[in-house]
N, C-alpha and C positions, 0 to 999 in steps of 0.2 A: 668905622670901628673906633677910631680915636675919640670921636665926639661921644659915642655911647659909653666908653670907659670913663671919660671925664664925668658924664652924667651919673654913672654908678658911684664914682668916688665922691662926687659932690653930695649925693644923697646920704652916703655913709657919714660924711663930715657933719651934716646937719643933725643926724641922729646922735653922733658923739657929743654934740653941743646941747643935746636935750630937746631940739626942735623936731620932734618925731612926726608931726603933721606935715611939715615941709619935706622931711625925708621921705615919707610915704608918697607924697605928691610926685617927687622926682623919681622914686623907684617905679611908680606906676607909669611915668613917661617912658622910662627905660623898657619896662616889660611890654608896653604897647609895640615897641620896635623889635624886641627880642624876648620872646616868651619861652625860650629853651635854655635859659640860664638858671640853674637851681640856686645859685648864690643870691640872685636878685629876689627870688621868692622867699628864701630863708631870711635875708636881711629885712625885707619888708614885713615878714611875719613877726620878727622880733620887735620891730617898731610898733606894730599893732598890739603885740603883747604888752608893751610898756605903757600904752594908753588904755589898756584893759579892754580892747576890742577882741575878745577871745575867739569869736566866730570867724572873723577875718584872719586872725593869726592861724587858726586851725586850717583854714582853706589854703593859705600860703604854704604852711609847713607840709601839707599833704601834696601840693603841687611840686614842692622841692623834692619830696620823697619819691614821687612818680618819676622825676627826672634823674634822681640819684638814689635808687633803692638800696644800694649797698652801704649807705652811711648810717651807722649806729647812732651817731650824734644827732642826726635829724629825728630819728625815732624818739630818742630820749627827750629832746626839746619839745617835740609835739606832745609827748606824754605830760610834760610839765604844763603845757597850755591846756590840755584836757583836764588835768587836775584842778587848775584854777577856775575852769568852767564848770567844776563840780561833776565831771564825767569820770568818776573814779575807775570804772571798769575799763574804759578806753585808755585811761592814763596808765594803769598797770599793764595792760596788754602791750603798750609801746615800750615801757621800761623793761618788761620781760623780753621783748624782741631785741632791745639793745644789748641786754645781757647775753642772750642767745648768740648774737652776732659777734660779740667780743667777750667770750667767757674768761679770758685771761687778763682782762683790764679791770683793775681794782676800782677805778673811778665809776664804772658801771654799777657795781654793787653798792658803793657808798652813796651814789645818787639815788638809787632805788630805795636804799635804807632811809635816807633823808625824807623821802615822800612817805614811806610806810610809817615812820615815826609820827609824822603829822596826820596820818590817817588812823592813828592809835593802834596800828598793827605792831605792837612792841616785839612780839616773838619774831615776826618776819624781819623787822628792822635789826634786831640783835643778830640774827643769822647772816644777814647781808653785811653788816659791819664786820662780823667775824670772818666772813669770806674775804672781804676787802683787805683785812689785816693779814690774813693767811697769804694773800698775794703780795701785799706791801706792808710788812711789819713796822715800817718806819713812818707811817702816815699819822702824824700827831692829831689831825682833825678827826680821823676815824676813831682813834683811841678816846678822845674827848667825848665824841658823840655816843660811842658805845657805852662809856661810863654813864652818861645821862640816861640812856635807855635802861641800863641795868638798875640805876637808881630808881627809876619809875617803877621797875618791876620788883623793887624791894631788896635787891641784892647789893647792898651798900658797900660791903667789903670788896667785892670784885670791881665795883664802880670806882672806888678810891684808887685801886691799883691802876686802872686805865687812865685816871686823871694824872697819876704820878708818871706813867709812861709818856703821856702827852707832854708833861712838863719837861721831862728829860730830853725829849726829841725837839721840843720847840719852847724853850724857857721864855723867850720874848713874848709869846702870845699866851702861853699856858703856865707861866711861872708864878712866883709868890704873889706878885701884885694882882694877878688875875684871880688867884685862889680866894682872895678876900672879897671878891665881887660875886654877884649872883651868877652862877654858871649858866651858860646858854649854848645851845647847839650852834655849830658853825657850818655854813654851806660847804659841801664837799668841793675840793679843788683838785684838778689834775696836777701831776708833777710838772714843774717848770720845764719847758722845752727850750733848747738852745736857739732855735730859729725864731725870729720875730714874725708877727703876723704880716703876710705878704700883701703888697699893694696889688690891686687888680689892674694890670696894664696890658695893652695889646701885645701879643706875642710876635716876635720876629723870627721864631724858630720854624724850621720846615714842618715839623709835626705839631700842628696847632692843637689838635685834640689831646695829645699826650701832655703838652704844656698846660693846657687848661685843667686837665684832670689832676695834675699834681698841685696846681694852685688851689683848686677847690678842696682837695684833701687837706692841705695845710691850713686853709681857712677854717674848715669845719672841725678840725681836731686840735687847733692851737690852744695852748694853755691860757693865753691872754683872752681869747674869745670866750672860752668856757668860764673863766674866772669872772669876767665882766657880767655875763648873763646870770650866773648863780649868785653873785654878790647883790645884784638887783633884786633877785627873788627873795633873798634873806632879809635885806634891809628895807625894802619897800612893800613887800607883800605879806610875808608871814608875820611881820611885826605890826601890820596895819590893824 
């Protein structure tokens, strides 16, 4: 067990350094010995995503979902893979599923809105950003992005109000300096969580299943993990 966990952590380390092929190789070694760990499939799927092997990424995300079907995060991230593979119906089905599973989570609506905007479904994006702000009125990114959507729809007065709201909430990123530049949408981010991303280590607790379940939940819902994934989407793919 100790050696397997070291293998998993080493694979993650290679991916963090940008060596995704070596990370995939090590994840594959791990999965050969333990094919019941959804984290391994999820992480390898992300690595495949980053080298734009979307078919392999879809396969791994689907395997992770089969092992952890209650994870809205997995559905949302598989939806993103489907979108990049130009399978828009499958993408929206997964984003819809994530929203259905977590209807009180504003990040779910903001994420779906981000994709709808890039699919030119402006009305759908507007409604989702509005719902995200209904649940979290202090999300500067959603204010900024809703402003952009409203601007595209020709409603410049309301758009400017949302830009101002974004500036009030986050002047560092949406303040005077930013207003002089070309406005751009920002990848949705979850609220920062107090707990850091946990390391995957062998459990010494009696109830190993419960311990692993809590570790997996923390990994798949951590702000750090989601931010890293969406930042990559925004900076490397939609601007490509």
